[in-house]
TORBA-93442 format. One line per 3 residues: number of its first residue (from 1); their letters; for each residue x, y, z of N, C-alpha, C, O. Coordinates in steps of 0.1 Angstrom, whole numbers, padded with zeros to 4 digits. Each point is the difference from the previous one (the first is absolute). Layout:
NUM = A = X:Y:Z:X:Y:Z:X:Y:Z:X:Y:Z ~ ... .
end
This chain:
1 = MRE = 0008:-0012:0000:-0008:0012:0000:0009:0012:0000:0011:0000:0005 ~ -0017:0011:-0011:0008:0013:-0001:0004:0005:0014:0011:0005:0002 ~ -0020:-0006:0008:0003:0005:0014:0012:-0008:0006:0009:0006:0006 .
4 = DFD = -0009:-0019:-0009:0011:-0008:0006:0013:0003:-0007:0011:0001:0006 ~ -0011:0001:-0019:0012:0004:-0008:0005:0013:0005:0012:0002:0002 ~ -0020:0008:-0001:0004:0014:0005:0006:-0001:0014:0010:0007:0003 .
7 = AAL = -0016:-0015:0006:0005:-0001:0013:0014:-0007:0001:0008:0005:0007 ~ -0006:-0015:-0015:0013:-0007:-0001:0010:0009:-0006:0012:0001:0005 ~ -0015:0007:-0015:0009:0009:-0006:0003:0011:0009:0012:0004:0001 .
10 = GGR = -0022:0001:0006:0003:0011:0010:0009:-0005:0011:0008:0007:0005 ~ -0009:-0020:-0001:0009:-0006:0010:0014:0000:-0005:0009:0002:0008 ~ -0006:-0005:-0021:0013:-0001:-0005:0006:0014:-0001:0012:0003:0002 .
13 = IRQ = -0020:0007:-0006:0004:0014:0000:0004:0005:0014:0010:0007:0002 ~ -0018:-0011:0008:0003:0003:0014:0013:-0006:0004:0008:0006:0007 ~ -0005:-0018:-0011:0012:-0007:0003:0012:0008:-0005:0010:0001:0006 .
16 = ILE = -0011:0003:-0019:0011:0008:-0006:0002:0013:0008:0011:0004:0002 ~ -0022:0003:0001:0001:0012:0008:0007:-0002:0013:0009:0007:0004 ~ -0013:-0017:0003:0006:-0003:0014:0015:-0004:-0001:0008:0004:0008 .
19 = ESG = -0005:-0012:-0018:0014:-0005:-0002:0009:0011:-0005:0012:-0001:0002 ~ -0018:0011:-0009:0009:0010:-0006:0006:0009:0010:0010:0006:-0002 ~ -0016:-0004:0014:0004:0009:0010:-0003:0014:-0003:0004:0009:0008 .
22 = LSR = -0012:-0006:-0018:-0005:0013:-0004:-0012:0004:0008:-0008:-0009:0003 ~ 0006:0022:0000:-0013:0004:0005:-0010:0000:-0012:0003:-0001:-0011 ~ -0016:0002:0015:-0010:0000:-0011:0002:0012:-0010:-0001:-0002:-0012 .
25 = PQF = 0004:0014:0017:0002:0011:-0010:0012:-0003:-0009:0000:0003:-0012 ~ 0011:-0009:0018:0012:-0003:-0008:-0004:-0011:-0010:0004:0000:-0012 ~ -0011:-0010:0016:-0004:-0011:-0009:-0009:0005:-0011:0001:-0003:-0012 .
28 = CAA = -0011:0012:0015:-0008:0006:-0010:0008:0008:-0010:-0003:-0001:-0012 ~ 0013:0008:0017:0008:0008:-0010:0008:-0009:-0009:0001:0002:-0012 ~ 0004:-0013:0018:0008:-0010:-0008:-0009:-0007:-0010:0004:-0003:-0011 .
31 = AGV = -0017:0000:0015:-0009:-0008:-0009:-0008:0009:-0009:-0008:-0005:-0008 ~ 0008:0018:0010:-0008:0009:-0008:-0014:-0001:0002:-0008:-0001:-0010 ~ 0003:0001:0023:-0014:-0002:0002:-0004:0009:0012:0008:0003:0009 .
34 = ARS = -0021:0002:-0009:-0005:0008:0011:-0001:-0009:0013:-0003:-0012:-0001 ~ 0004:0018:0013:-0002:-0007:0012:-0014:-0006:0002:-0001:-0011:0004 ~ -0009:0018:-0009:-0013:-0006:0001:-0002:-0012:-0009:-0007:-0009:0004 .
37 = TLA = 0013:0010:-0015:-0001:-0011:-0010:0007:-0012:0006:-0005:-0012:-0001 ~ 0017:0014:0007:0008:-0011:0006:-0008:-0006:0011:-0001:-0013:0001 ~ -0006:0021:0007:-0008:-0006:0011:-0011:-0009:-0005:-0003:-0010:0006 .
40 = NYL = -0003:0014:-0017:-0010:-0009:-0006:0006:-0013:-0006:-0006:-0010:0001 ~ 0018:0011:-0007:0006:-0012:-0004:0003:-0010:0011:-0002:-0012:0000 ~ 0008:0018:0011:0003:-0008:0012:-0012:-0007:0006:0001:-0011:0005 .
43 = AGK = -0012:0018:-0005:-0012:-0005:0006:-0008:-0010:-0009:-0010:-0005:0004 ~ 0015:0004:-0017:-0007:-0009:-0009:-0013:0006:-0005:-0008:-0007:-0005 ~ 0007:0020:0006:-0012:0007:-0005:0000:0005:-0014:-0010:0004:-0006 .
46 = RTP = 0022:-0005:0000:0002:0005:-0014:0011:-0009:-0007:0010:-0003:0007 ~ -0012:0000:-0019:0009:-0008:-0008:0011:0010:-0005:-0003:0009:-0007 ~ 0016:-0012:0010:0011:0009:-0005:0001:-0001:-0015:-0003:-0010:-0006 .
49 = DAA = 0006:0022:0000:0001:0000:-0015:0014:-0006:-0004:0009:-0001:0008 ~ -0008:-0002:-0021:0012:-0007:-0005:0012:0009:0002:0011:-0005:0003 ~ -0012:0018:-0005:0011:0009:0001:0006:0000:0014:0012:0000:0001 .
52 = FLI = -0020:0000:0009:0004:0000:0014:0007:-0013:0003:0011:0000:0006 ~ -0016:-0012:-0011:0006:-0013:0003:0014:-0001:-0007:0009:-0005:0006 ~ -0008:0011:-0018:0013:-0001:-0007:0010:0009:0007:0012:-0004:0002 .
55 = RVA = -0016:0016:0003:0009:0008:0008:0005:-0006:0012:0012:0000:0004 ~ -0021:-0007:0004:0003:-0006:0012:0010:-0012:-0002:0010:-0001:0007 ~ -0013:-0007:-0018:0009:-0011:-0003:0014:0004:-0003:0009:-0006:0004 .
58 = RRF = -0008:0017:-0012:0013:0005:-0005:0007:0007:0012:0012:-0002:0002 ~ -0019:0010:0005:0006:0008:0011:0005:-0008:0011:0010:0003:0006 ~ -0018:-0014:-0002:0004:-0007:0012:0005:-0014:-0003:0002:-0008:0009 .
61 = GVS = 0001:0005:-0022:0007:-0012:-0003:-0008:-0013:0001:0006:-0011:0002 ~ -0020:0012:-0002:-0008:-0013:0002:-0004:-0005:-0014:-0001:0007:-0010 ~ -0002:-0020:0010:-0005:-0006:-0012:-0014:0004:-0003:-0008:-0001:0009 .
64 = PEW = 0005:0005:-0021:-0014:0003:-0003:-0010:-0012:0002:-0011:0002:0004 ~ 0016:-0014:-0007:-0008:-0012:0003:-0003:-0002:0014:-0012:-0003:0004 ~ 0021:0006:0005:-0003:-0001:0014:-0009:0012:0005:-0010:-0003:0007 .
67 = LLL = 0013:0015:-0012:-0009:0011:0004:-0014:-0002:-0004:-0009:0003:0007 ~ 0007:-0008:-0019:-0014:-0001:-0006:-0007:-0013:0005:-0012:0000:0003 ~ 0020:-0011:-0003:-0006:-0013:0002:0005:-0007:0012:-0006:-0011:0004 .
70 = GEM = 0016:0016:0003:0006:-0007:0011:0009:-0011:-0003:0004:-0008:0009 ~ 0000:0007:-0022:0009:-0011:-0004:0015:0003:0004:0005:0011:-0003 ~ 0001:-0021:0009:0014:0002:0005:0009:-0003:-0012:-0003:-0007:-0009 .
73 = PAY = 0016:0012:0010:0006:0008:0010:-0005:0015:0000:-0005:0004:-0011 ~ 0006:0003:0022:-0005:0014:0001:0009:0009:-0007:-0004:0011:-0005 ~ 0018:-0014:0004:0009:0010:-0005:0007:-0005:-0012:0001:-0012:-0003 .
76 = RNG = 0003:0022:-0006:0005:-0003:-0013:0015:0002:-0001:0006:0006:0008 ~ -0001:-0012:-0019:0014:0002:-0004:0010:-0004:0011:0011:0005:0001 ~ -0015:-0015:0007:0009:-0005:0011:0001:0009:0012:0009:-0002:0008 .
79 = FTR = -0017:0013:-0007:0001:0008:0011:-0005:-0007:0013:-0010:-0007:-0001 ~ 0017:0008:0012:-0004:-0006:0012:0000:0011:0011:0009:0009:-0001 ~ -0018:-0010:0010:-0001:0010:0011:0002:-0007:0013:-0006:-0010:0002 .
82 = QTP = 0013:0017:0007:0003:-0006:0013:-0002:0011:0010:0000:0012:-0003 ~ -0002:-0016:0016:-0002:0010:0011:0010:-0004:0011:-0003:-0007:0009 ~ 0016:0011:-0010:0010:-0004:0009:-0002:0006:0014:0004:-0006:0010 .
85 = LPG = -0010:0018:-0009:-0004:0007:0012:-0014:0005:-0001:-0005:0003:-0011 ~ -0002:-0002:0023:-0014:0005:-0001:-0001:0013:-0007:0008:0009:0004 ~ -0017:-0007:-0013:-0001:0012:-0007:0011:0004:-0010:0000:0011:-0005 .
88 = CEV = 0008:-0021:0002:0011:0003:-0009:0000:-0011:-0012:0008:-0009:0001 ~ -0017:0011:-0010:-0001:-0010:-0011:0009:0004:-0011:0001:0012:-0004 ~ 0006:-0022:-0002:0009:0003:-0010:-0004:-0008:-0013:-0007:-0011:0001 .
91 = VQV = 0012:0015:-0012:-0002:-0007:-0013:0014:-0002:-0006:0008:0009:0000 ~ -0007:-0021:-0006:0013:-0003:-0007:-0002:0004:-0015:-0008:-0005:-0007 ~ 0017:0014:0003:0000:0005:-0013:0011:-0007:-0008:0011:0000:0004 .
94 = PAV = -0014:-0005:-0016:0010:-0007:-0008:0012:0008:-0004:-0002:0012:-0003 ~ 0014:-0017:0004:0012:0007:-0004:0005:-0006:-0013:0002:-0012:-0001 ~ 0001:0021:-0008:0004:-0004:-0014:0014:0005:-0002:0004:0011:0003 .
97 = SPE = 0005:-0020:-0008:0014:0003:-0003:0000:0011:-0011:-0007:-0001:-0010 ~ 0017:0010:0011:0002:0010:-0011:0005:-0006:-0013:-0001:0006:-0011 ~ 0005:-0019:0012:0005:-0007:-0012:-0012:-0007:-0007:0002:-0006:-0011 .
100 = AGG = -0014:0007:0016:-0012:-0007:-0006:-0006:0007:-0012:-0009:-0005:-0006 ~ 0015:0016:0002:-0007:0008:-0011:-0002:-0007:-0013:-0009:0004:-0008 ~ 0018:-0014:0004:-0002:-0006:-0013:-0006:-0013:0001:0000:-0008:-0010 .
103 = HFD = -0007:0004:0021:-0004:-0014:0001:-0015:-0001:0004:-0004:-0009:0008 ~ -0005:0018:-0013:-0014:-0001:0003:-0008:0007:-0011:0005:0008:-0008 ~ -0018:-0013:0007:-0008:0005:-0010:-0009:0012:0005:-0004:0009:-0008 .
106 = DIE = 0000:-0010:0020:-0009:0010:0006:0003:0001:0015:0007:-0008:0006 ~ -0013:0018:0001:0003:0002:0014:-0005:-0011:0009:0006:-0003:0010 ~ -0017:-0004:-0014:-0005:-0011:0008:0010:-0011:0000:0003:-0007:0010 .
109 = TLL = 0003:0004:-0022:0010:-0010:-0001:0013:0003:0009:0006:-0008:0006 ~ -0003:0021:-0007:0012:0005:0008:-0002:-0002:0015:0009:-0005:0007 ~ -0021:0008:-0002:-0003:-0001:0014:-0001:-0015:0004:0005:-0004:0011 .
112 = RGA = -0011:-0004:-0019:-0001:-0015:0003:0014:-0006:0001:0002:-0010:0008 ~ 0008:0015:-0015:0013:-0005:0000:0009:0005:0012:0011:-0004:0001 ~ -0017:0013:0007:0008:0005:0011:0005:-0011:0010:-0009:-0008:0004 .
115 = QAS = 0021:0008:0000:0006:-0010:0009:0001:0005:0014:0005:-0007:0009 ~ -0008:0020:-0006:0002:0006:0013:-0011:0010:0002:-0008:0003:-0008 ~ 0008:0002:0021:-0010:0010:0003:0004:0009:0011:0010:-0004:0008 .
118 = FCF = -0016:0016:-0006:0002:0009:0011:-0013:0002:0007:-0010:0001:-0007 ~ 0010:0001:0020:-0012:0002:0008:-0002:0015:0002:0010:0008:0003 ~ -0022:-0003:-0005:-0004:0014:0002:-0013:0000:0009:-0008:-0010:-0001 .
121 = NFA = 0007:0020:0009:-0013:0002:0007:-0011:0001:-0009:0000:0009:-0009 ~ -0011:-0017:0010:-0010:0000:-0009:-0008:0013:-0001:-0004:0004:-0011 ~ 0001:0001:0023:-0008:0013:0000:0007:0011:-0007:-0006:0007:-0008 .
124 = WLA = 0019:-0006:0010:0008:0010:-0007:0000:-0002:-0015:-0002:0009:-0008 ~ 0004:-0022:0004:0001:-0003:-0014:-0013:0003:-0007:0000:0005:-0011 ~ -0011:-0008:0017:-0013:0002:-0006:-0003:0014:-0002:-0007:0004:-0010 .
127 = RQG = 0013:0005:0018:-0002:0014:-0003:0008:0006:-0011:-0002:0011:-0005 ~ 0012:-0019:0000:0009:0005:-0010:-0005:-0004:-0014:0003:0007:-0010 ~ -0011:-0018:0009:-0004:-0004:-0014:-0006:-0014:0000:-0005:-0005:0011 .
130 = AVE = 0005:-0001:-0022:-0006:-0014:-0002:0010:-0010:0005:0010:-0003:-0006 ~ -0014:-0003:0018:0010:-0009:0007:0004:-0012:-0009:0011:-0004:-0001 ~ -0021:-0002:-0006:0003:-0012:-0008:0009:0003:-0012:0005:-0010:-0006 .
133 = SMF = -0004:0022:0003:0008:0004:-0012:0014:0004:0003:0007:0004:-0009 ~ -0003:-0005:0022:0013:0005:0004:0011:-0010:-0001:-0003:-0012:0003 ~ 0015:0016:-0005:0011:-0009:0001:0012:0009:0004:0000:0012:-0001 .
136 = VTT = 0011:-0019:0005:0012:0006:0004:0011:-0004:-0009:0001:-0012:-0004 ~ 0008:0021:0000:0012:-0003:-0007:0012:0008:0005:-0002:0008:0009 ~ 0013:-0011:-0014:0013:0006:0006:0007:0008:-0011:0000:-0004:-0012 .
139 = VAG = 0005:0016:0016:0008:0008:-0009:0013:-0007:-0003:0007:-0005:0009 ~ -0003:0005:-0022:0013:-0006:-0004:0007:0011:-0008:-0005:0004:-0010 ~ 0017:-0001:0014:0008:0010:-0008:-0001:0014:0006:-0007:0003:0010 .
142 = DDM = 0014:0007:-0017:0001:0013:0006:-0008:0011:-0009:0002:0012:0002 ~ -0011:-0017:-0011:-0006:0009:-0009:-0010:0009:0006:-0004:0010:-0006 ~ -0001:-0013:0018:-0010:0009:0007:0006:0007:0012:-0007:0007:0007 .
145 = EPL = 0021:-0007:-0006:0006:0008:0011:0000:0015:-0004:0001:0004:-0012 ~ -0003:0005:0022:0000:-0003:0015:-0013:-0003:0006:-0001:-0002:0012 ~ -0010:0001:-0020:-0013:-0003:0006:-0001:-0014:0005:-0004:-0002:0012 .
148 = LHS = 0009:-0007:-0020:-0001:-0015:0004:0014:-0006:-0002:0008:0005:-0009 ~ -0004:-0014:0018:0012:-0007:-0001:-0002:-0015:-0002:-0010:-0005:0003 ~ 0021:-0001:-0008:-0001:-0015:-0002:-0003:-0007:0013:0006:0003:0010 .
151 = GDL = -0016:-0012:-0011:-0004:-0007:0013:-0012:0006:0006:-0006:-0007:0009 ~ 0002:0019:-0012:-0012:0006:0005:-0013:-0008:-0004:0000:-0006:-0011 ~ -0009:0005:0020:-0013:-0007:-0003:-0010:0010:-0006:-0001:0011:0005 .
154 = LLV = -0007:-0016:-0014:-0011:0008:-0006:-0013:-0008:0001:-0001:-0011:-0003 ~ -0009:0018:0008:-0013:-0005:0001:-0008:0005:-0012:-0001:0013:-0001 ~ -0004:-0021:-0007:-0006:0004:-0013:-0015:-0004:-0001:-0003:-0012:0004 .
157 = DSS = -0005:0021:-0008:-0015:-0003:-0002:-0002:-0002:-0015:0000:0009:-0008 ~ -0002:-0022:0004:-0001:-0003:-0015:-0013:0004:-0005:-0002:0000:-0013 ~ -0008:0005:0021:-0013:0005:-0005:0002:0014:-0006:-0009:0005:-0007 .
160 = RHS = 0020:0001:0011:0003:0014:-0005:0011:-0001:-0010:0012:0002:0003 ~ -0015:-0005:-0015:0010:-0003:-0011:-0001:0010:-0011:0008:-0001:-0010 ~ -0017:0010:0010:-0001:0010:-0011:0010:0011:0002:0001:0006:0011 .
163 = PRP = 0008:-0004:-0020:0011:0009:0001:-0005:0014:0003:-0009:0005:-0007 ~ 0015:0002:0017:-0004:0014:0004:0013:0008:0001:0010:-0005:0007 ~ -0009:0017:-0012:0012:0007:0000:0006:0003:0014:-0008:0003:0009 .
166 = GQL = 0021:-0006:-0007:0007:0003:0012:-0001:-0010:0011:0007:0000:0009 ~ -0017:-0010:-0010:-0001:-0010:0010:0009:-0011:-0002:0006:-0002:-0011 ~ -0003:-0006:0022:0010:-0010:0000:-0007:-0014:-0003:-0010:-0003:0008 .
169 = FVL = 0014:-0004:-0018:-0005:-0013:-0004:0010:-0010:0000:0012:0003:-0002 ~ -0016:-0016:0003:0009:-0011:-0003:-0004:-0006:-0014:-0012:-0002:-0003 ~ 0022:0000:-0005:-0002:-0004:-0014:0008:-0013:-0003:0010:-0002:0007 .
172 = ALG = -0014:-0006:-0016:0008:-0011:-0005:0008:0006:-0012:-0005:0004:-0010 ~ 0018:-0003:0012:0009:0007:-0010:0013:-0007:-0001:0007:-0002:0011 ~ -0003:-0002:-0023:0014:-0006:-0001:0001:-0013:0007:0011:-0004:0004 .
175 = GGL = -0022:-0004:-0003:0001:-0013:0007:-0001:0000:0015:0002:-0010:0006 ~ -0004:0022:0000:-0001:0001:0014:-0011:0010:0004:-0006:0006:-0008 ~ 0004:-0005:0022:-0009:0010:0005:0007:0012:0004:0010:-0001:0008 .
178 = VAR = -0014:0013:-0012:0007:0012:0003:-0010:0011:0005:-0012:-0001:-0004 ~ 0016:0010:0012:-0008:0012:0004:0004:0011:-0009:0011:0003:-0003 ~ -0021:0004:-0002:0002:0012:-0008:-0011:0010:0002:-0012:-0003:0003 .
181 = RID = 0015:0016:-0005:-0010:0010:-0001:-0004:0001:-0014:0007:-0003:-0009 ~ -0020:0007:0007:-0005:0001:-0014:-0004:0015:-0002:-0009:0005:0007 ~ 0015:0001:-0017:-0003:0013:-0004:-0007:0000:-0014:0003:-0009:-0008 .
184 = ACV = -0012:0018:0006:-0008:0000:-0013:0001:0013:-0007:0001:0011:0005 ~ 0001:-0012:-0019:-0001:0011:-0009:-0012:-0002:-0009:-0008:-0010:0002 ~ 0006:0018:-0012:-0011:-0001:-0009:-0001:-0013:-0007:-0010:-0007:-0001 .
187 = DKL = 0022:0003:-0004:0000:-0012:-0009:0009:-0011:0005:0003:-0010:-0008 ~ 0001:0010:0020:0010:-0010:0005:0000:-0001:0016:-0005:0010:0006 ~ 0009:-0021:-0001:0003:-0001:0014:0015:-0002:0002:0007:-0004:-0009 .
190 = YLR = -0003:0008:0021:0014:-0001:0004:0001:-0008:0013:-0007:0002:0009 ~ 0016:-0012:-0009:0003:-0008:0012:0012:0007:0006:0011:0000:-0007 ~ -0012:0004:0019:0011:0008:0006:0006:-0006:0012:-0008:-0004:0010 .
193 = SEN = 0021:0003:-0009:0007:-0005:0012:0003:0013:0008:0000:0011:-0005 ~ 0002:-0013:0018:0004:0011:0009:0015:0003:-0002:0004:0011:0002 ~ 0004:-0021:-0005:0014:0001:-0002:0003:0007:-0013:-0003:-0006:-0011 .
196 = PAY = 0009:0018:0010:0002:0007:-0012:0010:-0007:-0010:0001:0003:-0011 ~ 0006:-0013:0016:0009:-0008:-0008:-0008:-0009:-0010:0006:-0005:-0010 ~ -0019:0003:0012:-0008:-0008:-0008:-0009:0009:-0009:-0008:0007:0006 .
199 = PRV = 0009:-0008:-0019:-0008:0009:-0008:-0015:-0005:0000:-0002:-0012:0002 ~ -0007:0021:-0003:-0014:-0004:-0001:-0003:-0008:-0013:0006:0003:-0010 ~ -0016:-0011:0011:-0004:-0009:-0012:-0012:0006:-0006:-0010:0002:0007 .
202 = EIP = 0010:0001:-0020:-0011:0006:-0007:-0009:-0011:-0006:0005:-0009:-0007 ~ -0018:0010:0009:-0009:-0010:-0006:-0011:0008:-0007:-0008:0007:0006 ~ 0007:-0009:-0019:-0011:0007:-0008:-0014:-0005:0005:-0002:-0011:0004 .
205 = IDK = -0008:0020:-0004:-0013:-0003:0005:-0006:-0012:-0007:-0007:-0008:0007 ~ 0010:0006:-0020:-0006:-0011:-0007:0007:-0013:0003:-0004:-0011:-0005 ~ 0014:0011:0014:0007:-0012:0004:-0002:-0003:0015:0006:-0010:0005 .
208 = TDR = -0014:0018:0002:-0001:-0002:0014:-0008:-0012:0004:0001:-0005:0011 ~ -0008:-0001:-0021:-0007:-0013:0003:0010:-0011:0003:-0004:-0010:0006 ~ 0016:0012:-0010:0011:-0010:0002:0007:0002:0014:0008:-0009:0004 .
211 = LKV = -0012:0020:0002:0007:0003:0013:-0007:-0009:0011:-0012:0002:0002 ~ 0019:-0010:0005:-0006:-0009:0010:0002:0007:0014:0010:-0002:0007 ~ -0020:0010:-0003:0000:0007:0013:-0007:-0010:0010:-0012:-0003:-0002 .
214 = LGR = 0019:-0001:0012:-0005:-0010:0009:-0007:0006:0012:-0009:-0006:0006 ~ 0011:0019:-0003:-0007:0006:0011:0007:0012:0006:0012:0003:-0004 ~ -0019:0005:0012:0005:0012:0006:0007:-0003:0013:-0006:-0008:0008 .
217 = VIW = 0017:0014:-0005:0007:-0002:0013:-0007:0009:0010:-0002:0012:-0002 ~ -0003:-0019:0013:-0007:0008:0010:0007:0000:0014:-0004:0008:0009 ~ 0016:-0015:-0008:0008:0000:0012:0013:-0005:-0003:0002:-0009:-0009 .
220 = AGK = 0008:0014:0016:0014:-0005:-0002:0006:-0002:0014:-0002:0008:0009 ~ 0010:-0018:-0007:0007:-0002:0012:0015:-0004:-0002:0003:-0006:-0010 ~ 0005:0010:0020:0014:-0002:-0002:0007:-0004:0013:-0005:0003:0011 .
223 = CFL = 0016:-0010:-0012:0008:-0004:0012:0013:0009:0000:0006:0001:-0010 ~ -0003:0004:0022:0012:0009:0001:0012:-0007:0005:0011:0006:0002 ~ -0012:-0020:0000:0012:-0007:0004:0009:-0003:-0012:-0006:-0001:-0011 .
226 = P = 0019:0000:0013:0009:-0002:-0011:-0002:-0014:-0005:0007:-0004:-0010 .
end
């Protein structure tokens, strides 16, 4: 019955809300829904629309099949969540080698092939972007110095892959994964390193479909030990 379906779906949405560690206003902002509408969803008084369900699945890293029908597993792309301390839920984000640039067909294949992971606080991660679309990679080389150094970690949101001027992206280039800023002119794009020793790469607008942009860098971390 429709009432039973809405009640079960509302229960799974409530589970996501409670496990996320977000307040209701924060969850509503992340899911793009009004607080009154969310209250109706949670109470099983209204059937969530498809756009809301898609946003929740992408934002919080849950399987659409689980969200809609309750089919396990709940999380996608190998994401696992743990609670090592009360109120401190973490998610394991797949880590991809910078040498992986020439060995995949699409981002899903790249993430499935990850052999390691890093843990992040889930509530913090959910506020940054689409959890299930994130991966970690490592800077290799000196082409982004002084902004980034070899060995620095990059957290990348692969749902944000449309090139935007001046922003920092990870691309598949020359058989590896590299970080570059993207600048735009009328008829071309430029891939720019921070290190002036490396010339910018010009790409005509009619060739940009060949540019494999994997996602926007949303966080970087570094170790200061020698």
